[in-house]
C-alpha positions as CSV (number, residue, x, y, z in Angstrom):
1,M,52.7,136.0,88.0
2,D,53.4,136.6,91.4
3,L,53.8,134.1,94.5
4,N,52.8,134.6,97.7
5,S,53.1,132.7,101.2
6,D,52.2,133.3,104.8
7,L,55.5,133.9,106.8
8,G,56.7,134.2,109.8
9,E,53.9,133.1,111.8
10,G,55.9,131.4,114.5
11,F,55.5,133.0,118.0
12,G,58.8,133.0,120.8
13,Q,59.9,129.3,120.6
14,W,57.5,128.2,118.7
15,T,58.1,127.8,115.1
16,L,55.3,127.3,112.5
17,G,56.8,127.0,108.6
18,E,59.6,126.8,106.8
19,D,60.2,130.4,105.9
20,D,64.0,129.8,105.4
21,D,62.9,127.6,101.9
22,L,60.1,129.2,101.1
23,L,61.8,132.0,100.7
24,G,63.9,130.4,98.1
25,V,60.9,129.5,96.2
26,V,57.9,132.6,96.5
27,T,58.5,136.0,94.9
28,S,56.2,137.9,97.6
29,A,56.1,137.2,101.9
30,N,53.5,138.3,104.1
31,V,55.2,138.7,106.9
32,A,53.1,138.4,109.9
33,C,53.0,140.9,112.1
34,G,52.4,140.4,116.0
35,F,48.4,140.2,116.3
36,H,48.1,136.2,114.8
37,A,51.4,135.4,114.7
38,G,55.3,136.6,114.5
39,D,56.9,138.7,116.9
40,P,59.8,141.6,116.6
41,S,62.7,138.8,116.4
42,I,60.7,137.5,114.0
43,M,59.8,140.0,112.1
44,R,63.1,141.6,111.9
45,R,64.7,137.7,111.2
46,V,61.8,137.1,108.0
47,C,62.3,140.7,106.6
48,E,66.7,140.4,106.6
49,R,65.9,136.9,104.8
50,A,63.4,138.6,102.6
51,V,65.5,141.2,101.0
52,A,68.6,138.7,100.8
53,Q,66.5,136.9,98.5
54,G,64.9,139.7,96.7
55,V,61.3,138.9,98.0
56,A,58.4,141.7,98.2
57,I,57.9,142.1,101.9
58,G,53.8,142.6,102.7
59,A,52.1,143.2,105.6
60,Q,49.8,140.3,107.0
61,V,47.4,141.9,109.7
62,G,44.7,140.3,111.2
63,Y,42.4,140.1,114.7
64,R,44.6,140.4,117.8
65,D,44.1,136.7,118.3
66,L,47.1,134.2,119.1
67,P,45.6,131.5,120.5
68,G,43.3,131.4,117.7
69,F,45.8,132.5,115.1
70,G,43.5,134.9,113.8
71,R,41.1,132.5,112.7
72,R,38.4,134.0,115.0
73,F,35.7,136.4,113.8
74,I,36.1,139.8,116.3
75,D,33.1,141.7,115.9
76,M,35.6,145.0,116.1
77,E,34.7,148.9,116.5
78,P,36.0,149.6,113.1
79,A,38.1,152.8,114.5
80,A,39.8,150.2,116.7
81,L,40.3,147.9,113.8
82,T,41.7,150.3,111.9
83,D,44.0,151.5,114.8
84,D,45.3,147.6,115.0
85,V,45.7,147.6,111.2
86,V,47.8,150.6,111.4
87,Y,50.1,149.7,114.2
88,Q,50.9,146.1,112.6
89,I,51.8,147.9,109.3
90,G,53.5,150.4,111.0
91,A,55.4,147.5,113.3
92,L,56.8,145.5,110.1
93,A,57.6,148.8,108.2
94,A,60.3,149.4,110.7
95,F,61.7,146.3,110.2
96,A,61.5,146.1,107.1
97,R,63.5,149.6,106.8
98,A,66.1,147.7,109.5
99,A,66.4,145.5,106.7
100,G,67.0,147.9,104.2
101,D,63.6,147.5,102.2
102,R,60.0,148.8,102.5
103,V,56.7,147.0,103.2
104,R,55.1,147.1,99.0
105,Y,51.7,145.6,100.2
106,V,48.9,144.8,102.7
107,K,46.9,141.3,103.1
108,P,44.6,140.1,105.5
109,H,44.8,137.2,107.2
110,G,42.4,134.6,108.1
111,A,39.5,135.0,109.9
112,L,40.0,139.0,109.1
113,Y,40.6,138.2,105.4
114,N,37.2,136.3,105.4
115,A,35.2,138.7,107.2
116,I,35.6,141.7,104.9
117,V,34.9,139.4,102.0
118,H,31.0,140.9,102.8
119,H,31.2,142.5,105.9
120,E,31.4,146.2,104.8
121,E,32.1,148.3,108.0
122,Q,35.4,146.3,108.6
123,A,36.2,146.4,105.3
124,A,36.2,150.1,105.2
125,A,38.0,150.4,108.4
126,V,41.2,148.1,106.5
127,V,40.8,150.1,103.7
128,Q,40.9,153.3,105.7
129,A,44.0,151.6,107.7
130,V,46.0,151.5,104.4
131,L,44.8,155.3,103.4
132,D,46.3,156.7,107.0
133,V,49.5,155.0,106.3
134,D,50.3,155.2,102.8
135,R,47.4,155.0,100.2
136,T,49.8,153.9,97.5
137,L,50.6,150.5,98.7
138,P,48.6,147.9,96.7
139,V,46.5,145.4,99.0
140,L,45.6,141.7,98.1
141,G,42.3,140.0,98.6
142,L,39.2,137.9,97.0
143,P,37.9,139.1,93.7
144,G,34.5,140.6,94.1
145,S,34.5,141.1,97.7
146,A,33.6,144.2,99.7
147,W,37.4,145.0,100.6
148,L,38.6,145.1,97.0
149,E,35.7,146.8,96.0
150,L,35.8,149.8,98.4
151,A,39.9,149.5,98.2
152,V,38.8,151.1,93.9
153,D,36.5,153.1,95.4
154,A,39.5,155.0,97.6
155,G,42.1,154.9,94.9
156,L,43.8,152.0,96.1
157,T,46.0,149.5,93.7
158,V,43.9,146.0,93.9
159,V,45.3,142.7,93.4
160,H,43.4,139.8,93.2
161,E,44.2,136.7,94.5
162,A,43.7,132.8,94.4
163,F,44.7,130.1,96.4
164,A,46.3,126.7,95.2
165,D,45.6,124.9,98.2
166,R,41.9,125.8,99.4
167,A,38.7,124.5,97.9
168,Y,36.4,127.0,96.3
169,T,33.1,127.0,96.4
170,A,30.8,127.8,93.5
171,T,30.4,131.1,93.7
172,G,34.3,131.6,93.9
173,T,34.6,132.0,97.8
174,L,36.7,129.8,100.1
175,V,35.4,127.0,101.4
176,S,35.4,127.1,105.1
177,R,38.8,125.0,106.9
178,R,35.6,123.6,109.5
179,L,34.7,121.6,106.7
180,P,36.1,118.1,105.2
181,G,37.8,119.4,101.9
182,A,38.7,123.0,102.0
183,V,42.5,122.2,102.2
184,L,44.1,120.1,99.4
185,H,46.9,118.2,100.0
186,D,48.1,116.6,96.4
187,A,51.1,118.7,95.5
188,D,50.7,117.5,91.9
189,E,46.9,118.2,91.7
190,I,47.6,122.0,93.3
191,A,50.2,122.5,90.7
192,R,48.2,121.3,88.1
193,R,45.1,124.0,89.0
194,C,47.4,126.7,89.5
195,V,48.5,126.2,85.8
196,A,45.0,126.1,85.3
197,M,44.5,129.7,86.9
198,A,47.1,130.6,85.5
199,A,46.2,130.3,82.0
200,G,42.5,131.7,82.5
201,D,41.0,128.0,82.4
202,P,38.8,126.7,85.2
203,V,39.2,125.0,87.6
204,P,37.0,122.5,89.8
205,D,34.9,124.0,92.3
206,A,33.6,122.2,95.6
207,D,30.6,120.9,93.8
208,G,32.1,119.8,91.1
209,G,31.2,122.8,88.8
210,A,33.8,124.3,86.9
211,L,35.1,128.0,87.8
212,I,37.4,130.6,86.3
213,L,39.9,132.4,88.2
214,T,42.2,135.1,87.0
215,P,44.6,136.3,89.8
216,D,47.7,138.1,89.5
217,S,48.8,136.5,92.7
218,I,49.0,132.4,93.9
219,C,49.3,131.7,97.6
220,V,51.1,129.0,98.5
221,H,50.2,128.0,102.5
222,G,53.3,128.0,104.8
223,D,51.7,126.3,107.5
224,T,50.1,123.3,105.7
225,P,51.9,119.6,105.6
226,G,54.6,119.4,103.2
227,A,53.9,123.4,102.4
228,V,57.8,123.4,100.6
229,D,57.2,120.3,98.2
230,I,53.9,122.3,97.0
231,A,55.0,125.3,96.6
232,R,58.7,123.9,94.4
233,R,55.8,122.1,92.6
234,V,53.9,125.1,91.7
235,R,56.7,127.3,91.2
236,A,58.0,124.7,88.4
237,A,54.7,123.7,86.8
238,L,54.3,127.2,86.3
239,T,57.6,128.1,84.7
240,D,57.3,124.8,82.6
241,A,54.1,126.3,81.4
242,G,55.8,129.4,80.5
243,V,54.3,131.7,83.2
244,Q,57.3,134.5,84.3
245,L,57.2,134.7,87.8
246,A,57.6,138.0,89.6
247,S,56.3,140.3,92.3
248,F,53.2,142.6,91.6
249,A,55.1,145.1,94.4
250,R,58.2,145.7,92.2
């Protein structure tokens, strides 16, 4: 099982998350590429420290929306979206190379991640960006999403993802962050859910039903209160349950 986290999400003098601590826990780092968060100096630093920790570097691509942290949908022309994603992957690729490694996968962020669950035109645009840059790059996403279905059709390697600290609807989509209870905060509950996911056992959905998720990678968010403690609890619980942790991209 892979553990991934969104890292490098500060900007200039503003910091967000505890990147160094999380790099000691996760196996894959989704590095912000400067559009929803991050800047060149942050990208360089996170890449260097990921390489030092043996953590795989992934491009966390999103809408050009620094004020909204990439969590607002933007109705973009497909060609423009493709170019924006190519640009972001290319920027991170340069810093990964400077740190002695390379970008090993692509994961959309925030509103873009959610939009391409159903928005086929934008999903196709992001798929095209990956094809334009490097068709050997695996892509992360929500199982059953248009994004992953189109990626499979294009011959890309897809990685099914689940979220440690997010509530799910009965249909397996994420509960909107605008709704109460969308983000979970109890570290023990989150750890138990992750062990269940890894074992193929059901977890409760937002309606009280039983939902089975079978992820290849579990995301532990880096920007929530207590993120490092949650990530450590999740890693320890998985390890104690006999789950071997390793990046899918190595």
